[in-house]
C-alpha positions in Angstrom: 4.1 -12.4 -4.6 4.0 -13.6 -0.9 5.5 -11.5 1.8 8.8 -12.4 3.4 8.6 -15.5 5.6 8.7 -15.3 9.4 12.3 -16.7 9.2 13.4 -14.2 6.7 12.0 -11.3 8.8 13.8 -12.6 11.9 17.0 -12.7 10.0 16.6 -9.2 9.0 15.3 -8.0 12.4 18.3 -9.4 14.2 20.4 -6.7 12.5 18.4 -3.7 13.4 16.2 -2.8 16.5 12.4 -2.9 16.2 10.3 0.1 17.2 6.6 0.6 17.6 4.5 3.4 16.1 1.0 4.4 16.8 -1.8 4.4 14.3 -1.8 7.7 12.5 1.8 8.5 13.3 4.2 9.7 10.6 7.7 8.2 11.3 9.8 8.7 8.1 12.4 11.4 8.3 14.8 12.0 5.2 17.6 13.1 7.5 17.4 9.9 9.7 16.2 7.3 7.2 18.3 8.0 4.1 19.0 5.2 1.5 18.0 2.3 3.7 14.7 0.3 4.1 12.0 -0.2 6.6 10.9 -3.7 7.6 7.2 -3.9 8.3 7.1 -6.6 11.0 3.4 -6.0 12.1 0.6 -3.7 11.1 0.1 -1.6 8.0 1.6 1.6 6.7 0.9 4.0 3.9 3.2 6.2 1.8 1.7 9.5 0.7 2.5 12.8 -0.8 1.4 16.3 0.4 1.2 18.6 -2.6 1.9 22.3 -2.5 -1.9 22.9 -2.3 -2.2 20.6 0.8 -3.7 17.7 -0.9 -2.8 14.2 0.2 -2.2 11.5 -2.4 -1.6 7.9 -1.3 1.1 6.1 -3.2 1.2 2.8 -1.5 -0.2 0.6 1.3 2.0 -2.0 2.8 1.2 -4.7 5.3 3.3 -7.0 7.5 6.0 -9.1 6.0 6.9 -6.5 3.3 9.8 -3.9 2.9 9.9 -0.2 2.0 12.9 1.1 0.3 13.2 4.9 1.0 15.6 5.5 -1.9 12.6 5.5 -4.1 11.5 8.9 -2.5 14.4 10.8 -3.7 12.8 11.7 -7.0 9.6 12.7 -5.3 11.0 15.1 -2.6 11.9 17.9 -5.0 8.3 19.2 -5.4 6.1 17.4 -2.8 6.5 16.3 0.8 6.7 12.5 1.2 5.3 10.9 4.3 5.2 7.3 5.7 2.3 6.8 8.2 1.2 3.9 10.3 -2.4 3.2 9.4 -2.8 1.1 12.6 -0.5 0.4 15.6 2.6 -1.2 13.9 6.0 -2.7 14.6 8.8 -1.8 12.3 12.6 -1.8 12.0 15.0 0.2 9.9 18.1 -1.0 8.2 20.5 1.6 7.0 22.4 1.2 3.7 25.7 0.0 5.0 23.9 -2.8 7.1 21.7 -3.6 4.1 24.8 -4.1 1.9 26.4 -6.5 4.4 23.2 -8.4 4.9 22.6 -8.9 1.1 26.2 -10.2 0.8 25.7 -12.7 3.7 22.2 -13.7 2.7 21.9 -13.3 -1.2 18.7 -15.4 -1.4 16.8 -13.1 1.0 18.2 -10.1 -0.8 16.8 -11.4 -4.1 13.4 -11.9 -2.4 13.5 -8.3 -1.2 14.3 -7.1 -4.6 11.4 -9.0 -6.1 9.0 -7.5 -3.5 10.4 -3.9 -4.3 10.0 -4.4 -8.0 6.5 -5.7 -7.6 5.5 -2.6 -5.5 7.1 -0.3 -8.0 5.1 -2.0 -10.9 1.9 -1.4 -8.9 2.8 2.2 -8.3 3.5 2.8 -12.0 0.1 1.2 -12.8 -1.7 3.5 -10.3 0.1 6.5 -11.8 -1.1 5.5 -15.3 -4.7 5.1 -13.9 -4.6 8.6 -12.3 -3.7 10.1 -15.7 -6.0 8.2 -18.0 -9.0 6.6 -16.2 -12.3 7.7 -14.7 -12.8 7.6 -11.0 -15.0 4.5 -11.0 -12.4 2.6 -13.0 -9.6 3.8 -10.7 -11.6 2.8 -7.6 -12.3 -0.6 -9.0 -8.6 -1.2 -9.7 -7.7 0.0 -6.1 -10.2 -2.4 -4.4 -8.8 -5.2 -6.5 -5.3 -4.4 -5.4 -6.4 -4.2 -1.7 -8.2 -7.5 -2.1 -5.0 -9.0 -3.6 -2.9 -7.8 -0.7 -5.2 -8.3 2.3 -8.5 -9.8 1.2 -10.2 -12.8 2.9 -13.1 -15.1 2.0 -16.3 -14.1 3.7 -19.2 -16.3 4.9 -21.1 -16.0 1.6 -18.1 -17.2 -0.5 -17.2 -13.8 -1.7 -14.4 -11.7 -0.5 -13.9 -8.8 1.9 -11.3 -6.4 3.1 -10.5 -7.0 6.9 -10.0 -3.2 7.5 -12.6 -0.5 7.1 -11.6 2.2 4.6 -13.5 5.6 4.6 -14.4 7.1 1.3 -11.9 9.9 2.1 -9.1 7.4 2.5 -10.1 5.7 -0.7 -10.0 9.1 -2.4 -6.4 9.8 -1.5 -5.6 6.4 -3.1 -7.3 7.1 -6.4 -6.8 10.9 -6.7 -10.4 11.9 -6.1 -12.4 13.7 -3.6 -14.9 12.0 -1.1 -18.0 13.0 -3.1 -16.7 11.4 -6.3 -15.6 8.2 -4.5 -19.1 8.0 -2.9 -20.7 8.3 -6.3 -18.4 5.8 -7.9 -18.8 3.4 -5.1 -22.6 3.6 -5.5 -22.3 2.7 -9.2 -20.2 -0.3 -8.2 -22.8 -1.4 -5.7 -25.6 -1.0 -8.4 -23.5 -3.3 -10.7 -23.4 -5.9 -7.9 -19.7 -5.9 -7.7 -19.3 -4.6 -4.1 -21.4 -3.9 -1.1 -20.7 -2.2 2.3 -21.5 -4.1 5.5 -20.7 -2.5 8.8 -18.1 -0.3 7.1 -16.3 -3.3 5.5 -16.1 -3.6 1.8 -17.4 -6.9 0.4 -16.8 -8.1 -3.1 -19.5 -10.4 -4.3 -18.6 -10.4 -7.9 -14.9 -10.2 -8.5 -15.2 -10.7 -12.3 -17.7 -7.7 -12.5 -15.2 -5.6 -10.6 -12.4 -6.7 -12.8 -14.4 -5.7 -15.9 -14.9 -2.2 -14.6 -11.2 -1.9 -13.6 -10.3 -2.8 -17.2 -12.4 -0.2 -18.9 -10.4 2.2 -21.0 -7.5 -0.3 -21.6 
């Protein structure tokens, strides 16, 4: 699904002040941001857990034009610490629950669009959780690269696709529940299959169908 339009974002932003965050900065606080939603106006953010053992697990990556409903964190806060971090310098706004209710009543069509976006992200999160439980690292990695490609991919000069941002193997590992060594090994196998290649730290997908076949293994 497409992100919210510029006009829809402006309608939302009028009702709550925007703020800027630095790349690498955590900005979510359960006490301050309870039961509302973040509007991601510019940049990219990630939602991640810190487990009791100190391991980070990325749950979601969101770009400009999307929304993040903090109510979904309630079930996660019991055992793990939930964080929201700017991946790069970003501009956001926060709409509390009362203001959100008033906005949805005044602009039901935009409210429905937000609900569709939230449902789509929840479906993707559920898919990732199923992958973590049942699939090998190479299969999970292929699926994650395809999701990143769907969200932010662009066509490269050779007619294939690429991700505009550089992702380290450690960052990819937090997304697929694997350590850096396992991700490096899996990425090498995807390269050998001709599905992906790394150019100047940027992931390029030369054969999307091959990547899709790997991602569907075990279904």
